[in-house]
C-alpha positions in Angstrom: 34.3 66.8 -5.2 36.7 64.7 -3.2 39.0 61.5 -4.0 41.0 59.9 -1.7 44.0 59.0 -3.1 44.3 56.1 -3.1 41.0 55.5 -5.1 42.0 56.0 -8.7 44.6 54.0 -9.0 42.4 51.2 -7.3 39.8 51.0 -9.9 42.0 51.4 -12.0 43.2 48.2 -10.6 39.7 46.5 -10.8 39.0 47.8 -14.4 42.2 45.5 -15.8 42.0 42.7 -13.0 38.2 42.0 -14.4 39.7 40.8 -17.6 42.3 38.4 -16.6 42.3 34.9 -17.6 41.0 32.3 -14.8 44.5 30.7 -15.1 46.2 34.4 -14.1 43.5 35.4 -11.5 44.3 31.6 -9.6 48.3 32.4 -10.2 47.8 36.0 -8.3 45.4 35.0 -6.0 47.5 31.5 -4.8 50.4 34.3 -4.3 48.6 36.0 -1.9 47.1 33.2 0.0 50.3 32.3 0.7 51.1 35.4 2.1 48.0 35.5 4.2 48.5 32.1 5.7 52.1 32.5 6.8 51.1 35.8 8.5 48.4 34.3 10.0 50.4 31.0 11.3 53.5 33.3 12.9 51.5 35.9 14.3 47.3 35.0 15.2 47.5 32.9 18.0 44.4 30.5 17.0 45.9 30.0 13.7 49.0 29.0 15.1 47.4 26.2 16.6 44.9 25.2 14.3 47.8 24.5 11.5 50.6 23.2 14.6 49.4 19.4 12.1 50.4 21.0 9.3 53.7 20.2 7.9 55.6 23.4 6.1 55.9 21.3 2.4 51.8 21.5 3.1 52.1 25.6 2.2 53.2 25.5 -1.2 51.2 26.9 -3.6 49.6 24.5 -5.5 46.1 23.3 -4.1 47.3 25.0 -0.7 43.5 25.1 0.5 42.8 21.5 0.1 45.3 20.4 2.8 43.6 23.0 5.3 41.2 22.3 8.0 37.6 24.2 7.9 36.9 27.5 9.8 33.7 27.5 11.4 31.7 30.3 13.2 32.3 28.3 16.6 36.1 28.5 15.9 35.7 32.0 16.1 33.5 32.4 18.4 35.7 30.7 21.0 39.2 31.8 19.9 38.0 35.1 21.4 41.4 37.7 21.7 43.7 35.1 19.9 42.2 35.3 16.5 42.9 38.7 16.0 46.8 38.7 14.6 49.4 40.2 16.7 51.5 42.1 13.8 49.6 43.8 11.9 51.0 45.1 9.1 51.3 49.0 9.3 50.3 49.9 5.6 47.2 48.1 6.6 46.1 51.3 8.6 43.7 51.3 11.8 40.9 48.3 12.8 37.4 48.5 13.5 35.0 46.1 14.4 32.7 44.1 12.3 30.1 41.6 13.8 27.4 39.5 12.3 24.0 39.6 13.2 24.1 36.4 14.7 20.8 35.5 13.2 22.2 31.5 13.3 22.9 31.7 17.1 25.6 34.2 18.7 27.1 36.8 16.5 31.0 36.4 15.2 33.3 38.6 15.8 36.2 40.1 13.5 38.5 43.1 12.6 38.4 45.2 9.4 41.2 47.4 8.5 41.3 50.9 6.7 43.0 48.5 4.0 40.2 46.5 3.6 37.6 49.4 4.2 39.1 50.7 0.6 38.9 48.0 -1.3 35.1 47.1 0.1 34.2 51.1 -0.9 35.9 50.2 -4.6 34.4 46.5 -5.5 31.3 49.4 -4.5 32.2 51.6 -6.9 32.3 48.5 -9.8 28.8 47.1 -8.9 27.8 51.0 -9.7 30.0 51.4 -12.6 29.3 47.9 -13.8 25.6 48.8 -14.0 25.8 52.6 -14.9 24.1 54.1 -12.0 22.9 57.7 -12.4 24.5 58.9 -8.6 22.7 62.0 -9.3 19.0 60.1 -8.8 17.6 59.5 -5.9 17.6 56.3 -3.7 15.8 54.9 -0.8 17.7 52.2 1.2 15.0 50.0 3.4 17.3 48.6 6.3 17.0 47.1 9.4 17.8 50.0 12.3 16.4 49.9 16.0 12.6 50.5 16.3 11.6 54.0 16.6 14.7 55.5 14.1 13.8 56.7 10.7 10.5 55.1 10.6 8.3 55.8 7.6 7.0 57.8 6.1 9.3 60.5 7.2 12.4 58.1 7.7 15.3 59.8 7.5 16.5 61.9 4.7 19.7 62.7 3.8 21.1 65.3 1.2 23.6 62.6 -0.6 23.6 58.7 -1.1 25.6 58.8 2.5 29.0 56.3 2.5 30.4 54.9 0.6 29.4 56.9 -2.9 29.5 60.3 -1.2 33.5 59.7 0.0 34.4 59.6 -4.2 31.1 61.1 -5.9 29.0 63.6 -6.2 25.5 62.3 -5.8 21.6 63.2 -4.9 19.4 62.7 -2.4 18.3 59.3 -0.6 16.3 58.1 2.4 16.8 55.9 4.9 13.7 54.0 5.6 13.7 51.0 9.1 12.6 48.3 7.6 10.5 47.5 11.0 7.7 49.9 9.3 4.3 48.6 8.6 4.6 48.2 5.0 1.7 50.6 4.4 3.9 53.2 5.5 6.8 52.4 3.5 4.4 52.3 0.4 3.3 56.1 2.1 7.7 56.5 2.3 7.4 55.1 -1.4 4.7 57.8 -2.7 5.9 60.7 -1.3 9.6 60.4 -1.7 9.4 58.9 -5.5 13.0 57.2 -5.8 14.7 55.8 -8.8 16.9 53.7 -6.8 15.5 51.2 -4.3 17.4 49.1 -1.9 16.2 46.1 0.3 15.8 42.5 1.7 14.7 40.1 -1.3 11.7 38.9 1.0 10.7 42.8 2.3 10.8 44.0 -1.6 8.2 41.0 -2.7 6.1 42.3 0.4 6.2 46.0 -1.1 5.8 44.1 -4.5 2.2 42.0 -3.1 1.0 45.3 -1.7 1.4 47.7 -5.1 -0.2 44.7 -6.6 -3.5 44.0 -4.2 -4.3 47.9 -4.2 -3.1 48.9 -7.8 -0.5 50.8 -7.0 2.3 52.1 -9.6 5.6 53.5 -9.0 6.4 54.9 -12.6 9.8 56.6 -11.5 11.0 54.1 -10.2 14.6 52.9 -12.5 16.1 49.6 -10.6 15.7 47.5 -7.8 18.6 46.9 -5.6 18.4 43.5 -3.3 21.0 42.1 -1.1 21.4 40.5 2.5 19.1 37.6 1.4 19.4 34.7 -0.4 17.2 36.1 -3.8 14.6 33.4 -4.6 12.6 33.3 -7.7 9.4 33.6 -6.0 10.6 37.1 -5.1 12.0 37.4 -8.2 8.6 36.5 -9.7 6.2 38.8 -7.9 8.8 42.2 -7.9 8.8 41.4 -11.3 5.0 41.7 -12.0 4.1 44.2 -9.1 7.2 46.4 -11.2 7.4 45.6 -15.0 10.2 46.7 -16.8 12.5 47.8 -14.1 15.9 46.3 -13.1 17.0 43.9 -10.9 20.2 43.6 -9.6 21.3 41.2 -6.7 24.5 41.2 -4.3 25.9 38.4 -2.7 27.6 39.4 0.5 28.0 39.0 4.5 29.1 41.3 7.1 32.4 39.2 7.7 33.4 39.7 3.8 31.5 42.2 2.3 31.3 42.0 -1.1 31.6 38.4 -2.7 30.1 38.6 -5.6 27.5 40.7 -8.0 26.0 40.4 -11.1 27.1 40.6 -14.7 26.1 43.4 -16.3 25.9 41.8 -19.4 24.9 38.4 -18.5 23.2 38.2 -15.1 25.6 35.8 -13.5 26.6 36.5 -10.2 30.5 37.2 -10.5 33.3 36.3 -7.9 35.3 39.6 -6.6 38.0 37.2 -6.7 40.8 40.8 -6.2 39.5 40.1 -2.4 38.2 36.3 -1.9 38.8 32.6 -3.0 35.1 31.4 -3.4 34.7 27.5 -2.8 31.8 25.0 -3.1 32.7 21.5 -1.3 30.1 18.8 -0.5 29.7 17.8 2.6 33.5 16.1 2.6 34.8 19.1 2.1 35.3 18.1 -1.6 35.2 20.5 -4.2 32.4 20.8 -5.9 31.9 20.5 -9.9 29.4 23.3 -12.0 25.9 22.5 -11.4 26.5 21.1 -8.2 25.4 22.9 -5.1 27.4 22.2 -2.2 28.6 24.9 1.0 30.1 28.1 0.5 34.1 28.3 2.0 35.2 31.7 1.7 39.2 33.1 2.4 39.3 36.9 2.5 42.3 37.7 1.0 43.2 41.1 2.3 42.3 40.3 5.9 45.1 40.5 8.0 43.9 41.6 11.5 41.6 38.4 11.8 42.1 36.3 8.8 39.6 34.0 7.8 40.8 31.5 5.5 38.4 28.8 4.3 35.3 30.5 6.6 32.4 28.4 6.4 29.5 30.8 6.2 26.6 28.9 6.1 25.7 29.2 2.6 24.8 26.7 -0.3 25.6 27.6 -3.8 26.5 26.5 -7.3 29.1 27.2 -9.9 28.3 28.0 -13.5 29.8 27.8 -16.2 32.4 30.5 -17.8 30.6 33.9 -18.7 30.0 34.9 -22.2 30.7 38.2 -21.4 34.7 37.4 -21.3 35.2 38.5 -17.7 37.3 35.3 -16.2 36.2 35.8 -12.9 34.0 32.8 -11.6 30.6 32.4 -11.9 28.3 31.7 -9.0 25.0 29.9 -10.9 22.9 30.1 -8.2 22.7 31.4 -4.3 20.7 28.6 -2.5 20.4 29.8 1.1 21.7 29.3 4.2 21.8 25.6 5.9 19.5 26.8 9.3 16.9 27.3 6.0 17.2 24.2 4.9 14.5 20.7 6.1 16.2 18.4 7.8 13.9 14.6 7.1 13.4 12.1 9.5 16.5 9.9 7.7 19.0 12.7 8.2 18.6 14.2 4.5 18.3 18.3 4.1 16.9 19.8 1.4 15.8 23.1 0.5 12.3 23.4 1.1 8.8 24.0 -1.3 6.8 25.5 0.3 4.5 26.0 -2.3 2.9 28.3 -4.7 0.5 31.2 -3.4 -2.6 30.2 -6.1 -2.8 26.3 -3.9 -2.7 27.9 -0.8 -5.3 30.4 -1.7 -7.6 28.2 -2.7 -7.8 26.6 0.7 -7.6 29.9 2.4 -7.0 33.4 1.4 -6.9 34.5 5.0 -3.2 33.8 5.8 -1.1 37.4 5.5 2.0 36.5 6.7 3.9 32.8 7.2 7.3 31.5 8.6 7.9 27.4 9.5 9.9 26.6 12.1 11.0 22.8 12.3 11.6 22.4 16.0 12.4 18.0 15.2 13.1 16.3 12.1 9.3 15.1 12.3 8.0 18.4 14.0 7.2 21.7 12.3 5.8 24.5 13.1 3.4 26.9 11.3 2.9 30.4 12.1 0.3 32.2 10.7 -0.9 36.0 10.9 -4.7 35.9 9.4 -7.4 38.3 8.5 -9.8 35.9 9.7 -9.6 32.5 11.7 -9.4 29.9 9.3 -12.5 26.6 9.9 -11.2 22.9 11.2 -11.8 21.9 8.1 -9.2 24.6 6.2 -6.9 24.0 8.7 -6.4 19.9 7.8 -6.5 20.9 4.3 -3.3 23.6 4.9 -1.7 20.9 6.4 -1.8 18.3 3.8 -0.5 21.0 1.4 2.2 22.2 3.5 2.9 18.1 3.6 3.1 17.6 0.2 5.2 20.4 -0.8 7.4 19.8 1.7 7.5 16.4 0.5 7.1 14.2 3.8 4.3 13.8 6.5 5.6 15.9 9.2 3.7 16.3 12.6 2.6 20.1 11.5 1.0 22.4 14.1 -0.5 25.5 13.5 0.1 28.5 15.4 -1.7 32.1 15.4 -0.1 35.1 15.8 -0.9 39.5 15.5 3.2 39.3 14.0 5.9 37.8 13.2 9.2 39.4 14.2 12.1 40.0 11.8 15.4 39.0 12.9 18.0 41.0 14.5 18.6 42.6 11.1 15.5 43.1 10.3 15.3 40.5 7.8 12.4 38.1 7.2 12.7 34.6 6.9 10.1 31.9 5.9 11.9 28.9 6.9 13.9 28.3 10.2 15.2 25.1 11.0 16.0 24.9 15.1 17.0 20.5 14.7 20.5 19.6 15.7 23.0 16.9 14.6 22.4 15.3 17.4 18.7 15.0 16.3 19.6 14.5 12.8 21.5 11.6 13.7 19.4 10.1 16.7 16.5 10.1 14.0 18.9 8.4 12.0 19.3 5.6 14.7 15.4 5.3 15.0 14.0 5.4 11.0 
């Protein structure tokens, strides 16, 4: 087994740093942050302009972030090459491109380095260690790939778990399955390969779970479900637990441009922020810090990315902090990760909220023909309900369904039901139940007319 020369020392650092007190963590982060900001201002053309009106005394360690402007996706997109450091430290190694899915529009392109890569690998290995996974067992990953590649049920069989684990550990075999494959064929793949660990998007795992329940399919060999890439809604968890009782479920909060942001505590189940490489802020609409239990926007600062520094980056997610974890780790706790801004319902008065879409049993009392659905909010008053059905709905069922949707959404929206053979996944293979296309201009106009 070949171990990267730096990895043992790095894992030892991470083993110790997780037990630092909150104050010790804050002190270390402030030191790294000061160095990062100085580097960004001096070597990145974008930040030289972005921070041009900030005086030198404002770059002092205490409460420095609150004095800095918020970085948005459009800033990075418009900056182009000016967002890249002109003097990346040589010890950080070579650069490689990272690109977001662009599910909210044009993708964001940033760079990572050899240094950030090995650190991300170390964080992944720590997450594995927290949950005491047996690398000799089998893994199946159902993720996005181009159509035609690794289609179920055969998928792509591999002799190891693949990167990053196989670079540092001896592992058992794994299988990669294209999430665009049909649900029945994915079930066939599970029955064929019988993996101990199954990793995919929460919505896809819930769909597989529902399929198994409806057809009384059991997966007795399954040890753990691992979710990533989407908000893990409680309804998804309930369905997975119903289908596979007793199977461990773990979730990771990550983004393409930042990496592993937070992972679940092995003792208490809370999400611990990986403070060694990221500062996580949660702020309100005026960018004021939220208190514990108060939901707000997530702002992230990647402490180790000196190629394309991300400082107070608004990723589009909403979350809320929790109280200190009883496990004893000083890492901040995320109590809830609520989802992305584009998945929030916009009311005609401009208020935004996370949509409650109703319970399946109540919907099935009206009709059980709806196999899949997606809400698309086009304006503050108009919502399209896309439905994949097993049989046509009657006019009475349509009216009852609209009333059911209005009741759960909390407003008498103009709801149009449209029928589709299939609802396509996003560019990275994710299924979204609710999408808002409402612009800020529409919200402002609506406020003036209500």
